[in-house]
PDB file as gemmi writes it, atoms N, CA and C in Angstrom:
CRYST1    1.000    1.000    1.000  90.00  90.00  90.00 P 1                      
ATOM      1  N   MET A   1     -16.781  16.183 -13.663  1.00  0.00           N  
ATOM      2  CA  MET A   1     -15.488  16.232 -14.324  1.00  0.00           C  
ATOM      3  C   MET A   1     -14.353  16.393 -13.312  1.00  0.00           C  
ATOM      4  N   LEU A   2     -14.559  17.272 -12.332  1.00  0.00           N  
ATOM      5  CA  LEU A   2     -13.533  17.483 -11.314  1.00  0.00           C  
ATOM      6  C   LEU A   2     -13.316  16.220 -10.479  1.00  0.00           C  
ATOM      7  N   LEU A   3     -14.393  15.485 -10.239  1.00  0.00           N  
ATOM      8  CA  LEU A   3     -14.279  14.234  -9.486  1.00  0.00           C  
ATOM      9  C   LEU A   3     -13.468  13.193 -10.255  1.00  0.00           C  
ATOM     10  N   GLN A   4     -13.637  13.155 -11.579  1.00  0.00           N  
ATOM     11  CA  GLN A   4     -12.875  12.219 -12.404  1.00  0.00           C  
ATOM     12  C   GLN A   4     -11.385  12.566 -12.400  1.00  0.00           C  
ATOM     13  N   ILE A   5     -11.084  13.844 -12.505  1.00  0.00           N  
ATOM     14  CA  ILE A   5      -9.688  14.289 -12.493  1.00  0.00           C  
ATOM     15  C   ILE A   5      -9.051  13.972 -11.140  1.00  0.00           C  
ATOM     16  N   THR A   6      -9.787  14.243 -10.073  1.00  0.00           N  
ATOM     17  CA  THR A   6      -9.283  13.933  -8.734  1.00  0.00           C  
ATOM     18  C   THR A   6      -9.041  12.433  -8.579  1.00  0.00           C  
ATOM     19  N   SER A   7      -9.950  11.622  -9.078  1.00  0.00           N  
ATOM     20  CA  SER A   7      -9.810  10.174  -9.005  1.00  0.00           C  
ATOM     21  C   SER A   7      -8.565   9.704  -9.746  1.00  0.00           C  
ATOM     22  N   VAL A   8      -8.360  10.225 -10.945  1.00  0.00           N  
ATOM     23  CA  VAL A   8      -7.188   9.833 -11.738  1.00  0.00           C  
ATOM     24  C   VAL A   8      -5.908  10.266 -11.043  1.00  0.00           C  
ATOM     25  N   LEU A   9      -5.869  11.473 -10.509  1.00  0.00           N  
ATOM     26  CA  LEU A   9      -4.674  11.947  -9.812  1.00  0.00           C  
ATOM     27  C   LEU A   9      -4.375  11.111  -8.567  1.00  0.00           C  
ATOM     28  N   LEU A  10      -5.413  10.765  -7.817  1.00  0.00           N  
ATOM     29  CA  LEU A  10      -5.213   9.923  -6.641  1.00  0.00           C  
ATOM     30  C   LEU A  10      -4.712   8.541  -7.027  1.00  0.00           C  
ATOM     31  N   LEU A  11      -5.247   7.983  -8.107  1.00  0.00           N  
ATOM     32  CA  LEU A  11      -4.811   6.665  -8.552  1.00  0.00           C  
ATOM     33  C   LEU A  11      -3.373   6.686  -9.076  1.00  0.00           C  
ATOM     34  N   LEU A  12      -2.990   7.761  -9.755  1.00  0.00           N  
ATOM     35  CA  LEU A  12      -1.605   7.883 -10.221  1.00  0.00           C  
ATOM     36  C   LEU A  12      -0.632   8.010  -9.047  1.00  0.00           C  
ATOM     37  N   LEU A  13      -0.976   8.837  -8.084  1.00  0.00           N  
ATOM     38  CA  LEU A  13      -0.128   8.992  -6.906  1.00  0.00           C  
ATOM     39  C   LEU A  13      -0.054   7.687  -6.115  1.00  0.00           C  
ATOM     40  N   SER A  14      -1.181   7.016  -6.001  1.00  0.00           N  
ATOM     41  CA  SER A  14      -1.211   5.724  -5.330  1.00  0.00           C  
ATOM     42  C   SER A  14      -0.337   4.707  -6.054  1.00  0.00           C  
ATOM     43  N   GLY A  15      -0.426   4.668  -7.362  1.00  0.00           N  
ATOM     44  CA  GLY A  15       0.402   3.746  -8.142  1.00  0.00           C  
ATOM     45  C   GLY A  15       1.880   4.006  -7.930  1.00  0.00           C  
ATOM     46  N   PHE A  16       2.262   5.266  -7.899  1.00  0.00           N  
ATOM     47  CA  PHE A  16       3.659   5.622  -7.644  1.00  0.00           C  
ATOM     48  C   PHE A  16       4.105   5.136  -6.271  1.00  0.00           C  
ATOM     49  N   LEU A  17       3.281   5.364  -5.242  1.00  0.00           N  
ATOM     50  CA  LEU A  17       3.628   4.941  -3.892  1.00  0.00           C  
ATOM     51  C   LEU A  17       3.669   3.419  -3.762  1.00  0.00           C  
ATOM     52  N   ILE A  18       2.754   2.734  -4.429  1.00  0.00           N  
ATOM     53  CA  ILE A  18       2.741   1.270  -4.387  1.00  0.00           C  
ATOM     54  C   ILE A  18       4.017   0.718  -5.024  1.00  0.00           C  
ATOM     55  N   ILE A  19       4.409   1.282  -6.155  1.00  0.00           N  
ATOM     56  CA  ILE A  19       5.631   0.822  -6.822  1.00  0.00           C  
ATOM     57  C   ILE A  19       6.853   1.095  -5.950  1.00  0.00           C  
ATOM     58  N   THR A  20       6.932   2.268  -5.342  1.00  0.00           N  
ATOM     59  CA  THR A  20       8.097   2.563  -4.497  1.00  0.00           C  
ATOM     60  C   THR A  20       8.122   1.695  -3.246  1.00  0.00           C  
ATOM     61  N   ASN A  21       6.963   1.368  -2.692  1.00  0.00           N  
ATOM     62  CA  ASN A  21       6.940   0.479  -1.530  1.00  0.00           C  
ATOM     63  C   ASN A  21       7.431  -0.916  -1.892  1.00  0.00           C  
ATOM     64  N   TRP A  22       7.031  -1.429  -3.047  1.00  0.00           N  
ATOM     65  CA  TRP A  22       7.515  -2.742  -3.471  1.00  0.00           C  
ATOM     66  C   TRP A  22       8.999  -2.692  -3.830  1.00  0.00           C  
ATOM     67  N   TYR A  23       9.464  -1.559  -4.319  1.00  0.00           N  
ATOM     68  CA  TYR A  23      10.889  -1.403  -4.586  1.00  0.00           C  
ATOM     69  C   TYR A  23      11.681  -1.448  -3.276  1.00  0.00           C  
ATOM     70  N   CYS A  24      11.124  -0.879  -2.215  1.00  0.00           N  
ATOM     71  CA  CYS A  24      11.764  -0.953  -0.904  1.00  0.00           C  
ATOM     72  C   CYS A  24      11.878  -2.393  -0.430  1.00  0.00           C  
ATOM     73  N   VAL A  25      10.850  -3.194  -0.675  1.00  0.00           N  
ATOM     74  CA  VAL A  25      10.891  -4.615  -0.313  1.00  0.00           C  
ATOM     75  C   VAL A  25      11.986  -5.312  -1.120  1.00  0.00           C  
ATOM     76  N   PHE A  26      12.068  -5.017  -2.397  1.00  0.00           N  
ATOM     77  CA  PHE A  26      13.105  -5.598  -3.252  1.00  0.00           C  
ATOM     78  C   PHE A  26      14.494  -5.247  -2.731  1.00  0.00           C  
ATOM     79  N   LEU A  27      14.705  -3.987  -2.376  1.00  0.00           N  
ATOM     80  CA  LEU A  27      16.004  -3.568  -1.858  1.00  0.00           C  
ATOM     81  C   LEU A  27      16.321  -4.228  -0.522  1.00  0.00           C  
ATOM     82  N   GLU A  28      15.303  -4.463   0.277  1.00  0.00           N  
ATOM     83  CA  GLU A  28      15.506  -5.129   1.564  1.00  0.00           C  
ATOM     84  C   GLU A  28      16.028  -6.545   1.361  1.00  0.00           C  
ATOM     85  N   PHE A  29      15.509  -7.243   0.384  1.00  0.00           N  
ATOM     86  CA  PHE A  29      15.992  -8.586   0.084  1.00  0.00           C  
ATOM     87  C   PHE A  29      17.396  -8.579  -0.508  1.00  0.00           C  
ATOM     88  N   ARG A  30      17.796  -7.466  -1.064  1.00  0.00           N  
ATOM     89  CA  ARG A  30      19.158  -7.342  -1.603  1.00  0.00           C  
ATOM     90  C   ARG A  30      20.146  -6.857  -0.551  1.00  0.00           C  
ATOM     91  N   GLY A  31      19.682  -6.651   0.671  1.00  0.00           N  
ATOM     92  CA  GLY A  31      20.586  -6.297   1.758  1.00  0.00           C  
ATOM     93  C   GLY A  31      20.637  -4.824   2.120  1.00  0.00           C  
ATOM     94  N   ARG A  32      19.879  -3.991   1.440  1.00  0.00           N  
ATOM     95  CA  ARG A  32      19.849  -2.563   1.772  1.00  0.00           C  
ATOM     96  C   ARG A  32      18.578  -2.257   2.538  1.00  0.00           C  
ATOM     97  N   HIS A  33      18.698  -1.497   3.598  1.00  0.00           N  
ATOM     98  CA  HIS A  33      17.514  -1.131   4.377  1.00  0.00           C  
ATOM     99  C   HIS A  33      17.040   0.255   3.943  1.00  0.00           C  
ATOM    100  N   VAL A  34      15.817   0.321   3.500  1.00  0.00           N  
ATOM    101  CA  VAL A  34      15.173   1.592   3.163  1.00  0.00           C  
ATOM    102  C   VAL A  34      13.790   1.596   3.800  1.00  0.00           C  
ATOM    103  N   SER A  35      13.258   2.763   4.031  1.00  0.00           N  
ATOM    104  CA  SER A  35      11.950   2.888   4.672  1.00  0.00           C  
ATOM    105  C   SER A  35      10.845   2.962   3.641  1.00  0.00           C  
ATOM    106  N   TRP A  36       9.757   2.265   3.909  1.00  0.00           N  
ATOM    107  CA  TRP A  36       8.595   2.320   3.042  1.00  0.00           C  
ATOM    108  C   TRP A  36       7.562   3.263   3.647  1.00  0.00           C  
ATOM    109  N   THR A  37       6.625   3.683   2.839  1.00  0.00           N  
ATOM    110  CA  THR A  37       5.591   4.620   3.268  1.00  0.00           C  
ATOM    111  C   THR A  37       4.346   3.839   3.671  1.00  0.00           C  
ATOM    112  N   PRO A  38       4.059   3.748   4.972  1.00  0.00           N  
ATOM    113  CA  PRO A  38       2.912   2.953   5.382  1.00  0.00           C  
ATOM    114  C   PRO A  38       1.578   3.635   5.084  1.00  0.00           C  
ATOM    115  N   ILE A  39       0.625   2.846   4.695  1.00  0.00           N  
ATOM    116  CA  ILE A  39      -0.801   3.148   4.578  1.00  0.00           C  
ATOM    117  C   ILE A  39      -1.163   4.109   3.439  1.00  0.00           C  
ATOM    118  N   LEU A  40      -0.360   5.091   3.140  1.00  0.00           N  
ATOM    119  CA  LEU A  40      -0.742   6.174   2.233  1.00  0.00           C  
ATOM    120  C   LEU A  40      -1.107   5.691   0.832  1.00  0.00           C  
ATOM    121  N   GLY A  41      -0.296   4.826   0.224  1.00  0.00           N  
ATOM    122  CA  GLY A  41      -0.582   4.367  -1.136  1.00  0.00           C  
ATOM    123  C   GLY A  41      -1.896   3.617  -1.239  1.00  0.00           C  
ATOM    124  N   GLY A  42      -2.152   2.735  -0.284  1.00  0.00           N  
ATOM    125  CA  GLY A  42      -3.393   1.970  -0.297  1.00  0.00           C  
ATOM    126  C   GLY A  42      -4.621   2.826  -0.050  1.00  0.00           C  
ATOM    127  N   VAL A  43      -4.508   3.759   0.877  1.00  0.00           N  
ATOM    128  CA  VAL A  43      -5.651   4.617   1.195  1.00  0.00           C  
ATOM    129  C   VAL A  43      -5.963   5.553   0.030  1.00  0.00           C  
ATOM    130  N   LEU A  44      -4.933   6.156  -0.575  1.00  0.00           N  
ATOM    131  CA  LEU A  44      -5.182   7.040  -1.724  1.00  0.00           C  
ATOM    132  C   LEU A  44      -5.773   6.260  -2.895  1.00  0.00           C  
ATOM    133  N   GLY A  45      -5.292   5.035  -3.120  1.00  0.00           N  
ATOM    134  CA  GLY A  45      -5.853   4.205  -4.173  1.00  0.00           C  
ATOM    135  C   GLY A  45      -7.295   3.822  -3.899  1.00  0.00           C  
ATOM    136  N   SER A  46      -7.609   3.528  -2.649  1.00  0.00           N  
ATOM    137  CA  SER A  46      -8.981   3.179  -2.283  1.00  0.00           C  
ATOM    138  C   SER A  46      -9.923   4.364  -2.467  1.00  0.00           C  
ATOM    139  N   ILE A  47      -9.469   5.537  -2.075  1.00  0.00           N  
ATOM    140  CA  ILE A  47     -10.292   6.734  -2.270  1.00  0.00           C  
ATOM    141  C   ILE A  47     -10.464   7.015  -3.755  1.00  0.00           C  
ATOM    142  N   GLY A  48      -9.383   6.879  -4.526  1.00  0.00           N  
ATOM    143  CA  GLY A  48      -9.472   7.091  -5.966  1.00  0.00           C  
ATOM    144  C   GLY A  48     -10.449   6.138  -6.631  1.00  0.00           C  
ATOM    145  N   CYS A  49     -10.445   4.887  -6.201  1.00  0.00           N  
ATOM    146  CA  CYS A  49     -11.402   3.911  -6.751  1.00  0.00           C  
ATOM    147  C   CYS A  49     -12.822   4.230  -6.308  1.00  0.00           C  
ATOM    148  N   ALA A  50     -12.983   4.611  -5.050  1.00  0.00           N  
ATOM    149  CA  ALA A  50     -14.322   4.857  -4.507  1.00  0.00           C  
ATOM    150  C   ALA A  50     -15.007   6.058  -5.149  1.00  0.00           C  
ATOM    151  N   ILE A  51     -14.247   7.096  -5.482  1.00  0.00           N  
ATOM    152  CA  ILE A  51     -14.872   8.296  -6.056  1.00  0.00           C  
ATOM    153  C   ILE A  51     -14.886   8.279  -7.585  1.00  0.00           C  
ATOM    154  N   SER A  52     -14.361   7.228  -8.169  1.00  0.00           N  
ATOM    155  CA  SER A  52     -14.327   7.144  -9.629  1.00  0.00           C  
ATOM    156  C   SER A  52     -15.736   7.023 -10.198  1.00  0.00           C  
ATOM    157  N   SER A  53     -15.910   7.536 -11.390  1.00  0.00           N  
ATOM    158  CA  SER A  53     -17.210   7.429 -12.044  1.00  0.00           C  
ATOM    159  C   SER A  53     -17.390   6.080 -12.733  1.00  0.00           C  
ATOM    160  N   MET A  54     -16.331   5.278 -12.769  1.00  0.00           N  
ATOM    161  CA  MET A  54     -16.424   3.941 -13.356  1.00  0.00           C  
ATOM    162  C   MET A  54     -16.945   2.975 -12.295  1.00  0.00           C  
ATOM    163  N   GLY A  55     -18.059   2.338 -12.585  1.00  0.00           N  
ATOM    164  CA  GLY A  55     -18.692   1.444 -11.622  1.00  0.00           C  
ATOM    165  C   GLY A  55     -17.804   0.283 -11.211  1.00  0.00           C  
ATOM    166  N   MET A  56     -16.998  -0.214 -12.144  1.00  0.00           N  
ATOM    167  CA  MET A  56     -16.136  -1.347 -11.835  1.00  0.00           C  
ATOM    168  C   MET A  56     -15.107  -0.980 -10.767  1.00  0.00           C  
ATOM    169  N   LEU A  57     -14.559   0.215 -10.843  1.00  0.00           N  
ATOM    170  CA  LEU A  57     -13.579   0.647  -9.836  1.00  0.00           C  
ATOM    171  C   LEU A  57     -14.230   0.830  -8.472  1.00  0.00           C  
ATOM    172  N   ASN A  58     -15.477   1.273  -8.451  1.00  0.00           N  
ATOM    173  CA  ASN A  58     -16.172   1.460  -7.185  1.00  0.00           C  
ATOM    174  C   ASN A  58     -16.316   0.157  -6.413  1.00  0.00           C  
ATOM    175  N   ARG A  59     -16.572  -0.923  -7.124  1.00  0.00           N  
ATOM    176  CA  ARG A  59     -16.751  -2.218  -6.461  1.00  0.00           C  
ATOM    177  C   ARG A  59     -15.455  -2.747  -5.882  1.00  0.00           C  
ATOM    178  N   PHE A  60     -14.316  -2.386  -6.466  1.00  0.00           N  
ATOM    179  CA  PHE A  60     -13.020  -2.913  -6.041  1.00  0.00           C  
ATOM    180  C   PHE A  60     -12.180  -1.877  -5.315  1.00  0.00           C  
ATOM    181  N   TRP A  61     -12.803  -1.050  -4.510  1.00  0.00           N  
ATOM    182  CA  TRP A  61     -12.099   0.000  -3.778  1.00  0.00           C  
ATOM    183  C   TRP A  61     -11.098  -0.582  -2.789  1.00  0.00           C  
ATOM    184  N   TRP A  62     -11.278  -1.813  -2.349  1.00  0.00           N  
ATOM    185  CA  TRP A  62     -10.445  -2.431  -1.326  1.00  0.00           C  
ATOM    186  C   TRP A  62      -9.152  -3.042  -1.880  1.00  0.00           C  
ATOM    187  N   ILE A  63      -9.063  -3.239  -3.193  1.00  0.00           N  
ATOM    188  CA  ILE A  63      -7.891  -3.884  -3.808  1.00  0.00           C  
ATOM    189  C   ILE A  63      -6.576  -3.138  -3.503  1.00  0.00           C  
ATOM    190  N   PRO A  64      -6.515  -1.804  -3.613  1.00  0.00           N  
ATOM    191  CA  PRO A  64      -5.231  -1.135  -3.326  1.00  0.00           C  
ATOM    192  C   PRO A  64      -4.701  -1.378  -1.914  1.00  0.00           C  
ATOM    193  N   LEU A  65      -5.588  -1.626  -0.972  1.00  0.00           N  
ATOM    194  CA  LEU A  65      -5.139  -1.902   0.395  1.00  0.00           C  
ATOM    195  C   LEU A  65      -4.374  -3.214   0.499  1.00  0.00           C  
ATOM    196  N   PHE A  66      -4.674  -4.168  -0.393  1.00  0.00           N  
ATOM    197  CA  PHE A  66      -3.980  -5.445  -0.390  1.00  0.00           C  
ATOM    198  C   PHE A  66      -2.790  -5.471  -1.346  1.00  0.00           C  
ATOM    199  N   VAL A  67      -2.795  -4.622  -2.355  1.00  0.00           N  
ATOM    200  CA  VAL A  67      -1.700  -4.590  -3.335  1.00  0.00           C  
ATOM    201  C   VAL A  67      -0.519  -3.788  -2.799  1.00  0.00           C  
ATOM    202  N   ASP A  68      -0.786  -2.751  -2.056  1.00  0.00           N  
ATOM    203  CA  ASP A  68       0.275  -1.886  -1.536  1.00  0.00           C  
ATOM    204  C   ASP A  68       0.979  -2.562  -0.362  1.00  0.00           C  
ATOM    205  N   TRP A  69       2.306  -2.718  -0.460  1.00  0.00           N  
ATOM    206  CA  TRP A  69       3.070  -3.333   0.628  1.00  0.00           C  
ATOM    207  C   TRP A  69       2.956  -2.511   1.906  1.00  0.00           C  
ATOM    208  N   GLY A  70       2.795  -1.214   1.784  1.00  0.00           N  
ATOM    209  CA  GLY A  70       2.716  -0.350   2.957  1.00  0.00           C  
ATOM    210  C   GLY A  70       1.386  -0.414   3.677  1.00  0.00           C  
ATOM    211  N   SER A  71       0.434  -1.126   3.140  1.00  0.00           N  
ATOM    212  CA  SER A  71      -0.870  -1.231   3.802  1.00  0.00           C  
ATOM    213  C   SER A  71      -0.997  -2.587   4.493  1.00  0.00           C  
ATOM    214  N   ILE A  72      -1.963  -3.378   4.131  1.00  0.00           N  
ATOM    215  CA  ILE A  72      -2.251  -4.624   4.843  1.00  0.00           C  
ATOM    216  C   ILE A  72      -1.082  -5.616   4.828  1.00  0.00           C  
ATOM    217  N   PRO A  73      -0.417  -5.887   3.697  1.00  0.00           N  
ATOM    218  CA  PRO A  73       0.678  -6.876   3.744  1.00  0.00           C  
ATOM    219  C   PRO A  73       1.835  -6.467   4.659  1.00  0.00           C  
ATOM    220  N   GLY A  74       2.315  -5.262   4.522  1.00  0.00           N  
ATOM    221  CA  GLY A  74       3.454  -4.813   5.324  1.00  0.00           C  
ATOM    222  C   GLY A  74       3.116  -4.655   6.789  1.00  0.00           C  
ATOM    223  N   LEU A  75       1.936  -4.125   7.071  1.00  0.00           N  
ATOM    224  CA  LEU A  75       1.543  -3.976   8.467  1.00  0.00           C  
ATOM    225  C   LEU A  75       1.290  -5.332   9.113  1.00  0.00           C  
ATOM    226  N   SER A  76       0.780  -6.292   8.352  1.00  0.00           N  
ATOM    227  CA  SER A  76       0.589  -7.653   8.873  1.00  0.00           C  
ATOM    228  C   SER A  76       1.928  -8.301   9.195  1.00  0.00           C  
ATOM    229  N   MET A  77       2.888  -8.154   8.301  1.00  0.00           N  
ATOM    230  CA  MET A  77       4.214  -8.720   8.548  1.00  0.00           C  
ATOM    231  C   MET A  77       4.885  -8.057   9.753  1.00  0.00           C  
ATOM    232  N   THR A  78       4.692  -6.779   9.920  1.00  0.00           N  
ATOM    233  CA  THR A  78       5.243  -6.075  11.072  1.00  0.00           C  
ATOM    234  C   THR A  78       4.617  -6.596  12.359  1.00  0.00           C  
ATOM    235  N   LEU A  79       3.302  -6.788  12.346  1.00  0.00           N  
ATOM    236  CA  LEU A  79       2.606  -7.318  13.512  1.00  0.00           C  
ATOM    237  C   LEU A  79       3.089  -8.729  13.843  1.00  0.00           C  
ATOM    238  N   ILE A  80       3.224  -9.579  12.846  1.00  0.00           N  
ATOM    239  CA  ILE A  80       3.720 -10.942  13.056  1.00  0.00           C  
ATOM    240  C   ILE A  80       5.128 -10.909  13.628  1.00  0.00           C  
ATOM    241  N   TYR A  81       5.961 -10.035  13.103  1.00  0.00           N  
ATOM    242  CA  TYR A  81       7.337  -9.931  13.597  1.00  0.00           C  
ATOM    243  C   TYR A  81       7.361  -9.573  15.081  1.00  0.00           C  
ATOM    244  N   TYR A  82       6.622  -8.539  15.461  1.00  0.00           N  
ATOM    245  CA  TYR A  82       6.673  -8.088  16.842  1.00  0.00           C  
ATOM    246  C   TYR A  82       5.948  -9.016  17.816  1.00  0.00           C  
ATOM    247  N   LEU A  83       4.956  -9.755  17.354  1.00  0.00           N  
ATOM    248  CA  LEU A  83       4.239 -10.664  18.248  1.00  0.00           C  
ATOM    249  C   LEU A  83       4.908 -12.025  18.392  1.00  0.00           C  
ATOM    250  N   PHE A  84       5.498 -12.534  17.299  1.00  0.00           N  
ATOM    251  CA  PHE A  84       5.981 -13.910  17.322  1.00  0.00           C  
ATOM    252  C   PHE A  84       7.496 -14.056  17.128  1.00  0.00           C  
ATOM    253  N   LEU A  85       8.066 -13.355  16.189  1.00  0.00           N  
ATOM    254  CA  LEU A  85       9.472 -13.571  15.868  1.00  0.00           C  
ATOM    255  C   LEU A  85      10.428 -12.864  16.816  1.00  0.00           C  
ATOM    256  N   LEU A  86      10.138 -11.647  17.172  1.00  0.00           N  
ATOM    257  CA  LEU A  86      11.014 -10.898  18.075  1.00  0.00           C  
ATOM    258  C   LEU A  86      11.105 -11.540  19.462  1.00  0.00           C  
ATOM    259  N   PRO A  87       9.989 -11.994  20.066  1.00  0.00           N  
ATOM    260  CA  PRO A  87      10.118 -12.655  21.377  1.00  0.00           C  
ATOM    261  C   PRO A  87      10.972 -13.917  21.322  1.00  0.00           C  
ATOM    262  N   ARG A  88      10.965 -14.655  20.193  1.00  0.00           N  
ATOM    263  CA  ARG A  88      11.797 -15.843  20.069  1.00  0.00           C  
ATOM    264  C   ARG A  88      13.279 -15.475  20.009  1.00  0.00           C  
ATOM    265  N   LYS A  89      13.590 -14.360  19.368  1.00  0.00           N  
ATOM    266  CA  LYS A  89      14.986 -13.922  19.299  1.00  0.00           C  
ATOM    267  C   LYS A  89      15.508 -13.508  20.671  1.00  0.00           C  
ATOM    268  N   ARG A  90      14.659 -12.906  21.457  1.00  0.00           N  
ATOM    269  CA  ARG A  90      15.081 -12.411  22.782  1.00  0.00           C  
ATOM    270  C   ARG A  90      15.212 -13.547  23.799  1.00  0.00           C  
ATOM    271  N   GLY A  91      14.351 -14.526  23.696  1.00  0.00           N  
ATOM    272  CA  GLY A  91      14.351 -15.520  24.745  1.00  0.00           C  
ATOM    273  C   GLY A  91      14.538 -16.866  24.225  1.00  0.00           C  
TER     274      GLY A  91                                                      
END                                                                             
């Protein structure tokens, strides 16, 4: 029972962080710069899925890492920016 409650709480917190990270992306496109929270939303969601008593969630523990902008998508874009786009701007 405690594991189920912990899983639900982690998934709720992860959902909140995922939504706020995507809101930061939305604001960035509107011209306002705000900081997003890297990695935390995806990792908490993955842990919540992994410890859940629902078998379906256990199989898809990796999904929050791809849905959260602060995890794989945002970090990938940051890596692309610093490896390819920034050197073109400088030189």
